[in-house]
MARNURO-517868 format. One line per field, with one value per residue (C-alpha): residue in three letters; x, y, z. Coordinates in nm, 3 decimals. Layout:
REM residues N
tidren = c(ala,...)
px = c(X,...)
py = c(Y,...)
pz = c(Z,...)
END
This chain:
REM residues 307
tidren = c(met,ser,pro,ser,ser,ser,thr,pro,his,leu,gly,leu,val,cys,ile,thr,thr,ser,lys,glu,val,arg,phe,arg,thr,leu,thr,arg,lys,arg,leu,leu,gln,phe,thr,glu,ile,gln,gln,ala,gln,met,leu,arg,glu,leu,tyr,ala,asp,asn,leu,arg,arg,leu,asn,leu,ala,ile,asp,phe,cys,val,ala,asn,asn,ile,gln,leu,tyr,arg,ile,pro,ser,gly,leu,phe,pro,phe,ala,asp,ile,glu,leu,gly,arg,ser,val,leu,glu,glu,leu,asn,glu,glu,leu,leu,his,thr,gly,asp,arg,ala,ser,gln,val,pro,leu,arg,met,val,val,his,pro,asp,gln,phe,val,val,leu,ser,ser,asp,lys,pro,glu,val,val,ala,asn,ser,ile,lys,ile,leu,glu,met,gln,ala,met,ile,met,asp,lys,leu,ala,leu,pro,arg,ser,pro,trp,ala,ile,ile,glu,ile,his,gly,gly,lys,ser,asp,arg,ala,ala,gln,leu,ile,gln,val,ile,arg,asn,leu,pro,asp,asn,ile,arg,thr,arg,leu,ala,leu,glu,asn,asp,glu,tyr,ala,tyr,ser,ala,asn,glu,ile,leu,ala,ile,cys,arg,glu,ala,gly,val,pro,met,val,phe,asp,ala,his,his,his,val,ile,his,glu,ala,leu,asp,ser,tyr,glu,his,pro,ser,ile,ala,glu,ile,leu,ala,ala,ala,arg,thr,thr,trp,ser,val,pro,gln,trp,gln,leu,val,his,ile,ser,asn,gly,arg,glu,ser,phe,gly,asp,arg,his,his,ser,asp,leu,ile,ala,thr,met,pro,ser,ala,tyr,thr,asp,ala,pro,trp,ile,glu,ile,glu,ala,lys,leu,lys,gln,glu,ala,ile,ala,lys,leu,arg,ala,glu,trp,leu,pro,thr,leu,leu,pro,ile,pro,ala,ser,val)
px = c(12.128,11.994,12.182,12.301,12.087,12.018,11.671,11.415,11.387,11.106,10.948,10.826,10.475,10.469,10.438,10.533,10.289,10.499,10.545,10.912,10.796,10.454,10.358,10.130,9.850,9.586,9.231,9.118,8.819,9.073,9.306,9.032,8.976,9.306,9.386,9.627,9.948,9.827,9.778,10.114,10.275,10.074,10.195,10.548,10.572,10.362,10.622,10.926,10.792,10.711,11.051,11.218,11.019,11.090,11.495,11.360,11.200,11.527,11.700,11.450,11.493,11.891,11.875,11.652,11.809,11.523,11.602,11.265,11.062,10.727,10.674,10.317,10.131,10.017,10.367,10.322,9.939,9.830,10.156,9.961,9.819,10.015,10.047,10.179,10.416,10.559,10.577,10.748,11.016,11.190,11.257,11.445,11.798,11.680,11.459,11.781,11.971,11.743,11.717,12.099,12.085,11.859,12.057,12.362,12.239,12.101,11.722,11.478,11.182,10.853,10.507,10.135,9.926,9.598,9.234,9.163,9.424,9.199,9.345,9.076,8.787,8.535,8.517,8.798,8.799,8.872,9.157,9.272,9.311,9.473,9.745,9.782,9.820,10.069,10.271,10.291,10.402,10.681,10.758,10.846,11.040,11.249,11.327,11.464,11.660,11.486,11.568,11.323,11.316,11.144,11.374,11.169,10.811,10.469,10.243,9.870,9.588,9.439,9.106,8.765,8.719,8.722,8.939,9.244,9.297,9.223,9.469,9.726,9.681,9.661,9.987,10.177,10.115,10.196,10.521,10.815,10.891,10.575,10.608,10.920,10.813,10.483,10.404,10.055,9.915,9.639,9.339,9.078,8.790,8.832,9.174,9.301,9.660,9.677,9.483,9.720,10.023,9.890,9.863,10.197,10.361,10.162,10.212,10.604,10.574,10.629,10.383,10.350,10.239,9.990,9.931,9.660,9.447,9.518,9.363,9.066,9.002,9.041,8.864,9.183,9.215,9.602,9.925,10.033,9.810,10.025,9.916,10.136,10.466,10.325,10.254,10.505,10.777,10.556,10.570,10.926,10.987,10.783,11.078,11.389,11.586,11.442,11.636,11.443,11.092,10.862,10.581,10.302,10.205,9.905,9.687,9.336,9.179,8.933,8.956,9.207,9.005,8.877,9.035,9.140,9.443,9.548,9.816,10.076,10.190,10.119,10.119,10.365,10.385,10.588,10.686,10.800,11.131,11.221,11.072,11.358,11.144,10.840,10.600,10.491,10.110,10.017,9.846,10.139,10.425,10.773,10.630,10.541,10.863,11.038,10.841,10.910,11.261,11.250,11.046,11.026,11.374,11.578,11.356,11.525,11.890,12.096,12.153,12.585,12.731,12.824,13.207)
py = c(10.359,10.582,10.872,10.867,11.140,11.217,11.354,11.215,11.307,11.509,11.437,11.655,11.497,11.559,11.904,12.271,12.554,12.734,12.684,12.516,12.174,12.128,11.871,11.892,11.626,11.524,11.395,11.072,11.245,11.540,11.267,11.073,11.388,11.310,11.073,10.769,10.972,11.258,11.122,11.011,11.292,11.483,11.218,11.231,11.599,11.572,11.259,11.458,11.773,11.566,11.417,11.726,11.875,11.570,11.647,11.992,11.834,11.662,12.025,12.174,11.862,11.916,12.313,12.224,11.946,11.751,11.363,11.218,11.253,11.113,11.082,11.203,10.901,11.029,11.139,10.937,10.933,10.638,10.505,10.169,10.132,10.003,10.372,10.539,10.252,10.237,10.630,10.616,10.343,10.627,10.797,10.501,10.672,10.983,10.807,10.632,10.944,11.094,10.793,10.801,11.157,11.099,10.805,11.001,11.269,11.055,11.136,10.839,10.825,10.681,10.641,10.652,10.517,10.667,10.531,10.333,10.052,9.787,9.492,9.339,9.387,9.197,9.228,9.045,9.318,9.578,9.380,9.330,9.678,9.776,9.533,9.695,10.049,9.906,9.734,10.066,10.224,9.947,9.968,10.344,10.281,9.974,10.247,10.501,10.210,10.268,9.957,9.648,9.691,9.896,10.164,10.268,10.189,10.166,10.233,10.166,10.102,9.803,9.890,9.692,9.599,9.229,9.099,9.043,8.691,8.777,9.114,8.873,8.606,8.883,9.027,8.685,8.636,9.037,9.034,9.055,9.425,9.525,9.264,9.385,9.717,9.730,9.896,9.881,10.212,10.219,10.422,10.622,10.395,10.021,9.916,9.999,10.039,9.680,9.506,9.658,9.555,9.194,9.156,9.346,9.078,8.783,8.915,8.981,9.375,9.676,9.879,10.255,10.383,10.712,10.860,11.078,10.805,10.594,10.887,10.907,10.569,10.498,10.810,10.950,11.292,11.318,11.177,11.108,10.783,10.519,10.345,10.587,10.462,10.115,10.077,10.307,10.071,9.726,9.863,9.914,9.525,9.462,9.640,9.418,9.744,9.924,10.235,10.261,10.293,10.565,10.718,10.974,11.303,11.548,11.761,11.817,12.142,12.249,12.027,11.732,11.462,11.632,11.410,11.691,11.809,12.124,12.367,12.336,12.110,12.225,11.906,11.603,11.287,11.286,10.897,11.041,11.162,10.780,10.805,10.784,10.866,11.097,11.214,11.567,11.549,11.915,12.153,12.438,12.153,12.309,12.569,12.276,12.112,12.441,12.516,12.170,12.224,12.576,12.452,12.078,11.930,12.186,12.074,11.656,11.762,11.673,11.967,12.078,11.993,12.293,12.397)
pz = c(8.932,9.178,9.308,9.652,9.864,10.251,10.120,9.917,9.535,9.426,9.090,8.822,8.655,8.297,8.232,8.418,8.511,8.258,7.894,7.932,7.943,7.747,7.473,7.188,7.093,6.857,6.862,6.698,6.517,6.381,6.265,6.073,5.899,5.668,5.382,5.572,5.400,5.535,5.865,5.870,5.807,6.108,6.332,6.175,6.271,6.609,6.703,6.617,6.761,7.095,7.126,7.103,7.384,7.571,7.551,7.646,7.978,8.028,8.010,8.239,8.516,8.482,8.534,8.805,8.957,8.927,8.918,8.880,8.586,8.482,8.078,7.940,7.891,7.527,7.424,7.107,7.009,6.841,6.871,6.987,6.613,6.300,6.144,6.462,6.535,6.173,6.180,6.535,6.406,6.187,6.511,6.660,6.637,6.821,7.094,7.160,7.194,7.419,7.686,7.656,7.775,8.053,8.157,8.147,8.389,8.584,8.536,8.637,8.409,8.471,8.331,8.443,8.212,8.222,8.362,8.075,8.162,8.370,8.406,8.639,8.405,8.368,7.977,7.793,7.528,7.788,7.950,7.566,7.513,7.845,7.782,7.422,7.588,7.805,7.538,7.349,7.686,7.737,7.350,7.382,7.725,7.496,7.249,7.504,7.615,7.975,8.163,8.221,8.587,8.896,8.770,8.495,8.611,8.439,8.725,8.707,8.937,9.062,8.819,8.905,9.245,9.428,9.127,9.277,9.170,8.802,8.885,8.970,8.672,8.379,8.573,8.577,8.208,8.075,7.828,7.965,7.888,8.068,8.378,8.485,8.472,8.625,8.991,9.119,9.320,9.558,9.485,9.679,9.639,9.468,9.600,9.971,10.055,10.210,9.954,9.661,9.888,9.893,9.537,9.457,9.724,9.560,9.151,9.232,9.146,9.334,9.519,9.478,9.792,9.746,10.107,9.995,9.817,10.148,10.387,10.154,10.129,10.519,10.592,10.814,10.919,10.917,10.725,11.063,11.143,11.223,10.907,10.698,10.843,10.855,10.490,10.387,10.510,10.390,10.016,10.040,10.097,9.728,9.522,9.442,9.572,9.843,9.773,9.447,9.622,9.483,9.652,9.550,9.770,9.727,9.908,9.879,9.750,9.935,10.265,10.392,10.232,9.893,9.626,9.363,9.384,9.550,9.391,9.653,9.908,10.261,10.424,10.433,10.582,10.858,10.705,10.399,10.531,10.440,10.112,9.823,9.562,9.541,9.256,9.345,9.208,9.303,9.010,8.999,8.921,8.973,9.182,9.432,9.391,9.486,9.791,9.946,9.875,10.046,10.349,10.400,10.295,10.547,10.778,10.724,10.711,11.030,11.209,11.228,11.588,11.763,11.735)
END
């Protein structure tokens, strides 16, 4: 499925800084102010509008030669409850058409559910709710006819620290449409890159390496630390198709070790030259991608031999 390329594919995360890729949302408090019939109509209009906007996002990616797109986790609010699922069923044909459009481009689409997904929680109700959220995301991917494979990953963090055995067991028992897409990402505090790598190997899921989370967790002062290249290479072995390996990049806003994301990407790890797919987690979204294309990607191209 992956288009061939000699340089990494840079991915857009959810929206643009312009109004070209934007989505509507709805709070639970507002929804509950209305009758169930009114709620259904509100969701019907919101879902149809956000699906239209998803098609605009595909158009934007095509126009800007972007081949990786992260779908917003809140694309269809309340699709995890019966009313939302019922309303979403009405759009099955349109969802299938949208997914087919993305596949034909081809545009790789992934999703990163929010921080409430904690499969390693000590509380059974938190784990159950986390699985419910993942079921919703997998259902949406199924309706878009996205493959049940790491091409269309659902990426999450490890959650509560020191719970590797529980996390592995929960993953092994997940429904097929979640487990076959699930990927784990290292974070700044709870799970180091090496810890997540070991969990991914044991659970049989791919690892999404985030170099900035790694330098914060290990208190490093450079993206050129040898561990960056080492873990990047090790993480690739967890991908059933190595050419599908996906990584994240961000820079600190106020300082190198600042966990808050900067507007643009000023520094890239040299090891990322070998990363096939990179999600650009910068505040200025498409502007950050454009800057990397203008300044970083050209440095990766081979120098033509002199005639």
